[in-house]
N, C-alpha and C positions, 0 to 999 in steps of 0.2 A: 871560327870558321873563315877560312880563306875565302873572300869574295874572289870567285877565278873570273867574272864578268867585268870588273872594276867599274868606273864609272863611265864607260864606254855605251853602256845600257841606259845610262839617266842624260846623256848629254844632248841627245837630240830632243829630250821632250823640253828640256830646259832652253833650247834655242828656237824652239815652236814659238813660244809666249814671250819670249826675253831676249835682249840685246845681250850677248856673252860676251864683254869684253875681255875676259882674261880666264883660262883653263889650264891646271897645273896639275898634273898625276906625278906622286913622288913613289920611292920605292919603298918607302916604309913610311909609318904612320896609319891611319885611317878615321874612322869614324870619328875619333876623339884625338882630332890631331894637336890640338893643344895641349894635351898633357902626355899622347904618344912621341911626339917630334915637333917641341916647340920651335927648334932652331928653324926646320923648314918651312912650319907655318909662318915664323916671322919673317923670313927672306922673302916668302912669297908677297907678303903684306907689304911690305917695303918696297917691293919692285912694283907692284900694284899702283902704290902711292907716286911713285917716280913716274909711272906711265901716264896716270891721270894729270899730276901737277902739268909734265910736258903737253897735256893735250890742251891745257885749259892756259898755257903761257905763264904759268907762275914760277 
């Protein structure tokens, strides 16, 4: 079943108690992103790593 709310309903709860550094939404994939859209997940992990490495000056 298609989740019509997407992650928009979850994000405010995550931001209440955590510092959200990156939040990416894709047009495909889903709960099992590593199986359903591994290319998107890999690109997102690489982008996060680049962001974090720039933040610590490495």
